[in-house]
KEDO-436744 format. One record per residue (C-alpha): x, y, z. Coordinates in pm, 1 decimal, always signed. Layout:
N
u_v_w
X_Y_Z
...
END
This chain:
104
u_v_w
+3.1_+21.0_-3.4
+159.1_+337.7_-65.7
+163.5_+603.1_+185.1
-44.3_+901.9_+85.3
+76.4_+1281.8_+187.8
-94.3_+1432.1_+438.1
-56.2_+1743.2_+379.0
-284.5_+1890.6_+184.7
-207.0_+2281.8_+117.6
-548.6_+2555.6_+181.7
-584.5_+2702.8_-169.2
-743.3_+3036.4_-233.9
-841.0_+3131.5_-593.8
-795.4_+3575.7_-562.6
-914.1_+3799.4_-790.9
-698.6_+4102.3_-851.3
-834.1_+4433.2_-930.6
-798.2_+4416.4_-1319.2
-1009.5_+4083.8_-1256.6
-700.6_+3826.6_-1313.3
-761.6_+3535.5_-1104.3
-466.7_+3373.0_-975.3
-440.6_+3034.7_-692.2
-260.6_+3136.4_-349.8
-158.8_+2902.2_-68.3
-263.9_+2984.1_+300.2
+75.3_+2957.9_+513.2
-35.4_+3152.4_+849.4
-327.9_+3359.6_+997.8
-349.6_+3579.8_+1312.7
-629.4_+3772.6_+1510.5
-473.2_+4089.2_+1552.8
-575.3_+4412.7_+1744.7
-932.9_+4202.2_+1619.9
-876.6_+4173.5_+1253.4
-830.2_+3874.6_+1103.4
-517.5_+3867.3_+893.8
-378.4_+3569.4_+640.6
-15.7_+3497.4_+484.1
+1.6_+3343.1_+166.4
+272.7_+3264.6_-112.9
+139.9_+3210.5_-476.1
+26.8_+2827.9_-564.6
+250.1_+2626.8_-703.9
+133.2_+2571.9_-1031.3
+377.6_+2438.7_-1259.4
+716.2_+2229.0_-1275.4
+934.7_+2544.0_-1236.9
+831.9_+2682.3_-873.4
+1192.6_+2700.4_-790.0
+1225.4_+2928.3_-1051.4
+929.8_+3166.5_-954.2
+830.6_+3404.8_-759.0
+779.1_+3347.2_-398.9
+599.9_+3696.2_-330.0
+443.0_+3672.2_+108.3
+61.5_+3829.5_+13.3
-114.4_+3949.1_+308.1
-457.0_+4002.2_+326.2
-710.7_+4144.1_+592.3
-1132.0_+4030.1_+637.6
-1364.5_+4305.2_+577.0
-1725.2_+4254.0_+536.5
-1869.7_+4419.4_+207.8
-2256.9_+4418.6_+249.4
-2259.6_+4177.5_+493.9
-2016.7_+3957.4_+315.1
-1664.3_+3849.0_+445.5
-1364.2_+3921.8_+156.1
-1039.2_+3880.9_+185.5
-836.3_+4290.7_+60.4
-521.2_+4441.5_+87.7
-382.3_+4636.6_+349.9
-413.8_+4986.7_+264.8
-245.9_+5194.9_+550.5
+121.5_+5123.3_+596.0
+176.9_+5114.2_+960.5
-83.7_+4850.2_+1034.0
+140.8_+4622.3_+683.5
+427.1_+4658.1_+882.0
+262.2_+4554.4_+1207.5
+122.3_+4296.3_+1074.2
+396.0_+4149.0_+806.8
+647.3_+4235.7_+1109.7
+436.6_+3936.6_+1328.1
+430.1_+3675.9_+993.0
+778.1_+3716.2_+913.7
+877.6_+3670.4_+1268.0
+649.6_+3338.4_+1326.0
+739.7_+3183.2_+1030.9
+1131.3_+3229.4_+1145.5
+1045.5_+3084.1_+1449.4
+879.9_+2772.0_+1299.3
+1169.4_+2743.6_+1014.9
+1432.3_+2823.7_+1314.2
+1238.2_+2521.9_+1483.6
+1208.6_+2292.9_+1182.1
+1611.5_+2299.4_+1133.7
+1710.4_+2296.2_+1467.1
+2034.8_+2021.8_+1465.7
+2123.9_+2002.5_+1827.2
+2329.3_+1698.6_+1877.7
+2130.1_+1432.9_+2031.5
+2302.5_+1193.2_+2286.2
END
């Protein structure tokens, strides 16, 4: 029996202001100061993913017509605070994953 990969990324199809659709993979989410934020990267869609731009995209939940939507962060201070939070968490996770302390 073959072993299946248990990791299934959570994907979001986002539409930019010009109507272009692109898939993104959810990396992390957090509530900061009562607002919900999401950190995502472009989903791997082809075999050349190692050469692809892996830009971190950070969005927040807003409500339009009583519907929850993801939107860009327009305030520079808010964006800096939230992006610093996610980058710090990612650095901590990476250092935990690659902790090569010698075990006796």
